[in-house]
C-alpha positions as CSV (number, residue, x, y, z in Angstrom):
1,M,-44.9,17.6,-40.2
2,P,-46.0,16.0,-43.1
3,S,-46.2,12.0,-44.8
4,F,-43.6,12.2,-46.5
5,P,-44.9,10.9,-49.5
6,V,-47.2,14.4,-49.0
7,S,-43.7,16.2,-48.9
8,I,-42.3,14.8,-51.7
9,A,-44.8,16.1,-54.3
10,T,-44.7,19.1,-53.2
11,L,-41.0,18.7,-54.3
12,S,-42.2,17.5,-57.3
13,L,-45.3,20.0,-58.1
14,L,-41.8,22.8,-57.4
15,Q,-40.1,21.7,-60.3
16,A,-43.3,22.5,-62.1
17,A,-43.6,25.9,-60.7
18,L,-40.0,26.6,-61.9
19,V,-40.4,25.5,-65.2
20,A,-43.8,27.2,-65.5
21,L,-42.1,30.8,-63.7
22,P,-39.7,31.9,-65.9
23,R,-40.4,34.9,-68.4
24,A,-38.4,35.9,-71.5
25,R,-36.1,38.8,-70.8
26,P,-33.4,40.1,-72.8
27,A,-30.3,38.6,-73.0
28,G,-28.8,42.0,-72.2
29,W,-24.8,41.2,-71.2
30,V,-24.6,37.8,-70.9
31,E,-24.3,37.7,-74.7
32,S,-21.4,38.2,-74.8
33,L,-20.7,35.1,-72.9
34,R,-22.6,32.9,-75.6
35,S,-20.9,29.5,-76.1
36,R,-22.4,26.4,-76.4
37,W,-19.3,25.1,-74.7
38,W,-21.8,26.5,-71.8
39,A,-24.1,23.2,-72.3
40,V,-21.6,21.4,-70.5
41,I,-22.6,23.4,-66.8
42,P,-25.4,21.3,-65.5
43,A,-23.9,18.1,-66.4
44,G,-20.8,19.2,-64.8
45,S,-21.8,20.5,-62.0
46,I,-22.8,17.5,-60.6
47,V,-19.3,15.8,-61.5
48,V,-17.6,18.0,-59.9
49,V,-19.9,18.9,-56.4
50,I,-19.7,14.5,-56.0
51,A,-16.6,14.6,-56.8
52,I,-15.1,17.4,-54.1
53,V,-17.6,16.3,-51.5
54,A,-15.9,13.1,-51.4
55,A,-12.4,14.2,-51.7
56,T,-12.9,16.3,-49.4
57,P,-15.7,16.0,-47.1
58,G,-15.0,19.4,-45.2
59,S,-15.9,21.2,-48.7
60,A,-19.5,20.2,-48.1
61,T,-19.7,23.2,-45.5
62,A,-17.7,26.1,-47.8
63,L,-20.0,24.4,-50.6
64,S,-23.1,25.5,-47.3
65,Y,-21.6,29.1,-46.9
66,L,-21.5,29.3,-51.0
67,A,-25.6,29.2,-51.3
68,L,-25.9,30.6,-48.0
69,I,-24.3,34.3,-49.7
70,A,-25.5,33.4,-54.1
71,C,-28.7,32.9,-53.8
72,P,-30.3,35.6,-52.0
73,P,-29.6,38.7,-54.2
74,L,-29.8,36.2,-56.7
75,A,-33.3,35.7,-55.7
76,A,-33.9,38.9,-55.4
77,V,-32.9,39.6,-59.1
78,A,-35.9,36.8,-60.1
79,L,-38.5,38.3,-58.4
80,G,-37.2,41.8,-59.1
81,W,-37.8,40.5,-62.6
82,L,-37.8,37.2,-64.2
83,I,-40.0,35.5,-63.0
84,W,-44.0,36.1,-64.8
85,G,-45.7,39.6,-63.1
86,S,-42.4,39.9,-60.9
87,R,-41.9,43.8,-60.4
88,P,-38.6,45.7,-59.1
89,A,-40.0,46.1,-55.9
90,W,-40.4,42.7,-55.5
91,A,-36.8,42.1,-55.0
92,L,-37.0,42.7,-51.7
93,A,-38.9,40.4,-50.8
94,A,-36.0,38.3,-50.2
95,I,-35.8,39.9,-47.5
96,P,-38.5,38.9,-45.2
97,L,-37.9,34.9,-47.0
98,F,-34.9,34.5,-46.5
99,A,-35.3,36.1,-42.4
100,L,-38.0,34.0,-42.1
101,A,-35.9,30.4,-43.3
102,W,-33.6,31.7,-41.0
103,V,-35.7,32.3,-37.3
104,S,-37.8,29.2,-38.0
105,R,-35.4,27.0,-39.0
106,G,-36.5,23.5,-38.7
107,A,-39.6,24.3,-39.1
108,L,-42.2,23.8,-41.5
109,A,-42.5,27.3,-42.3
110,G,-39.0,27.8,-42.4
111,E,-38.0,25.3,-45.2
112,A,-41.0,26.3,-47.0
113,A,-38.8,29.6,-47.4
114,A,-35.4,28.5,-47.6
115,A,-36.2,26.1,-51.2
116,A,-38.5,29.4,-52.0
117,V,-35.1,31.7,-52.2
118,S,-32.8,28.4,-53.4
119,S,-35.6,27.7,-56.0
120,L,-35.6,31.3,-57.2
121,A,-31.8,31.8,-57.0
122,C,-32.2,28.3,-59.7
123,V,-34.1,30.8,-62.1
124,T,-31.5,33.7,-62.5
125,L,-29.1,31.0,-63.2
126,G,-30.8,29.0,-65.0
127,W,-31.7,32.1,-66.8
128,I,-28.3,33.3,-67.7
129,L,-27.6,29.6,-69.1
130,A,-30.2,30.0,-71.2
131,S,-28.8,32.6,-72.2
132,A,-25.7,32.1,-72.6
133,V,-26.3,29.1,-74.1
134,P,-28.0,28.1,-77.8
135,G,-31.3,26.3,-77.8
136,P,-30.2,22.9,-79.0
137,W,-27.0,22.7,-77.3
138,L,-28.8,23.1,-73.5
139,R,-31.6,20.9,-74.6
140,W,-29.1,18.2,-74.9
141,G,-27.0,19.6,-71.8
142,I,-30.5,18.9,-69.1
143,Y,-30.4,15.1,-70.8
144,A,-27.1,14.4,-69.9
145,M,-27.2,16.5,-66.8
146,A,-30.7,13.6,-65.6
147,A,-28.2,11.0,-67.5
148,I,-24.9,11.6,-65.4
149,D,-27.7,11.7,-62.2
150,T,-29.0,8.5,-63.7
151,I,-25.7,7.6,-63.9
152,F,-24.7,8.4,-60.4
153,V,-27.2,7.3,-58.5
154,T,-27.7,3.8,-59.8
155,A,-24.0,3.8,-59.0
156,E,-24.4,4.2,-55.5
157,L,-21.8,7.2,-56.3
158,L,-23.9,10.2,-55.1
159,Q,-26.2,8.6,-52.0
160,G,-22.7,9.1,-49.5
161,P,-21.5,12.7,-50.7
162,N,-25.1,13.9,-50.7
163,A,-25.4,13.0,-47.8
164,V,-22.4,14.7,-46.0
165,L,-24.0,17.5,-48.2
166,T,-27.4,17.5,-47.2
167,A,-26.2,17.7,-43.2
168,A,-23.5,20.3,-43.6
169,A,-24.9,23.5,-42.5
170,P,-23.3,27.5,-41.7
171,G,-23.0,28.6,-38.4
172,A,-25.3,30.4,-36.5
173,E,-28.3,28.8,-36.6
174,L,-28.8,29.9,-40.5
175,P,-30.3,28.0,-43.3
176,R,-29.6,25.6,-45.6
177,L,-29.7,26.6,-48.7
178,Q,-27.9,23.9,-51.0
179,V,-30.6,21.6,-50.7
180,I,-33.8,22.0,-50.9
181,A,-35.8,20.2,-47.7
182,F,-39.6,19.9,-47.3
183,G,-41.0,18.1,-44.4
184,S,-39.4,15.0,-44.6
185,A,-38.2,14.6,-48.2
186,R,-34.9,15.7,-49.8
187,M,-33.7,17.5,-53.3
188,G,-30.5,18.6,-54.8
189,F,-30.0,21.9,-55.5
190,G,-29.3,20.2,-59.4
191,D,-32.7,19.0,-59.0
192,V,-34.3,22.4,-58.4
193,F,-31.7,24.5,-61.0
194,V,-32.7,21.3,-64.1
195,A,-36.3,22.6,-64.2
196,A,-36.2,26.7,-63.6
197,T,-33.3,25.8,-66.6
198,T,-35.9,24.0,-68.7
199,G,-38.4,26.7,-68.2
200,C,-36.0,29.8,-69.1
201,L,-34.9,27.8,-72.1
202,L,-38.9,27.4,-73.2
203,A,-40.1,31.0,-71.8
204,V,-39.3,32.6,-74.9
205,E,-42.7,30.2,-75.9
206,R,-45.2,30.7,-73.5
207,P,-47.2,27.3,-74.5
208,R,-44.2,25.5,-75.0
209,Q,-43.3,25.9,-71.7
210,L,-46.6,25.5,-70.0
211,T,-47.1,22.5,-72.1
212,A,-43.6,21.1,-70.1
213,A,-44.8,22.5,-67.5
214,G,-47.9,20.1,-66.5
215,L,-45.4,17.5,-67.9
216,A,-43.1,17.8,-65.3
217,A,-46.1,18.1,-63.0
218,V,-48.1,14.3,-64.4
219,L,-44.0,12.9,-64.6
220,G,-43.3,13.9,-61.4
221,L,-45.4,12.7,-59.4
222,G,-46.3,9.5,-61.5
223,F,-42.2,9.3,-60.9
224,D,-42.2,9.8,-56.9
225,L,-44.8,6.2,-56.7
226,L,-41.2,4.5,-57.2
227,F,-40.6,5.8,-53.0
228,F,-42.4,2.4,-52.4
229,V,-39.6,0.6,-53.3
230,L,-36.4,2.7,-53.9
231,D,-34.4,4.8,-51.6
232,T,-33.4,7.4,-53.6
233,L,-34.3,9.2,-56.9
234,P,-32.7,11.1,-60.3
235,S,-35.5,13.6,-59.7
236,T,-33.8,16.1,-62.8
237,V,-35.2,12.8,-65.1
238,P,-39.0,13.8,-65.5
239,V,-37.6,17.4,-66.0
240,A,-35.5,16.3,-68.5
241,V,-38.1,13.4,-69.8
242,A,-40.2,16.2,-70.0
243,L,-38.3,18.5,-72.0
244,A,-38.0,15.6,-74.8
245,L,-41.8,15.3,-75.0
246,T,-42.9,18.7,-75.5
247,Q,-40.1,18.8,-78.3
248,R,-41.9,16.1,-80.3
249,L,-45.3,17.4,-78.7
250,V,-45.0,21.1,-79.9
251,P,-42.5,21.9,-82.2
252,E,-43.0,25.3,-83.5
253,G,-40.3,27.3,-83.3
254,L,-37.8,25.3,-81.5
255,E,-35.2,27.0,-84.3
256,A,-35.6,30.3,-83.9
257,E,-35.8,30.5,-80.0
258,D,-31.8,31.6,-80.5
259,A,-33.0,34.3,-82.2
260,V,-36.6,35.7,-80.1
261,R,-34.3,35.8,-76.7
262,S,-32.1,38.0,-78.7
263,R,-35.2,40.2,-79.5
264,R,-37.7,39.6,-77.4
265,P,-38.5,42.8,-75.5
266,G,-39.0,42.7,-71.4
């Protein structure tokens, strides 16, 4: 089993990879849902989930089943259509990934497979959100998510419910897809969701996407050093800061994001 520094560094690099992986795809049916109000989802997801789990700890098990049912098909969509180099046949790879996560539950290979399924599912969720929300509003939604995450961690409102959610598991020794585990480190589902959503937001301009991915890697690994003095960190912060820095460093084309997303061919 890898040490905690190696484990958490791997998860931080996973976040950076999720920024780089999504490719631009037409909005399609999601266009009919387009509204700036969907930008509240990133921050709202933290507030709602923590509130529900804090009020009714038993709901964590229900959420583990929800992740178990939703993540594999969402991961298949990402593998077949939404990531760079994807092919329709690749969607079938979600099956052996889920099988490995199940039969090797608790082993490092099983954790890696489960993390892959959950992370790829976040790519599909991020694509839906990036297609439904105007770019500027979604950026502020990502910043708000990082701010709420930081407030909750600092006020110690997140740690208890998060521990309950992390420990929850569906029956039959099925994999826990509501949490990202690798070795001795853990990340919340929202931490990979924010990275995948950022990647989908920037996918219309590949240079900006790669810049943000590189910044997320550097900032994430640097942020991990705080674990020498703290037990819990808001891992959404490095991704949000990477997005903000990319906005400053590579500003070209920002105002055209939405138009490009709606008309760029697949």
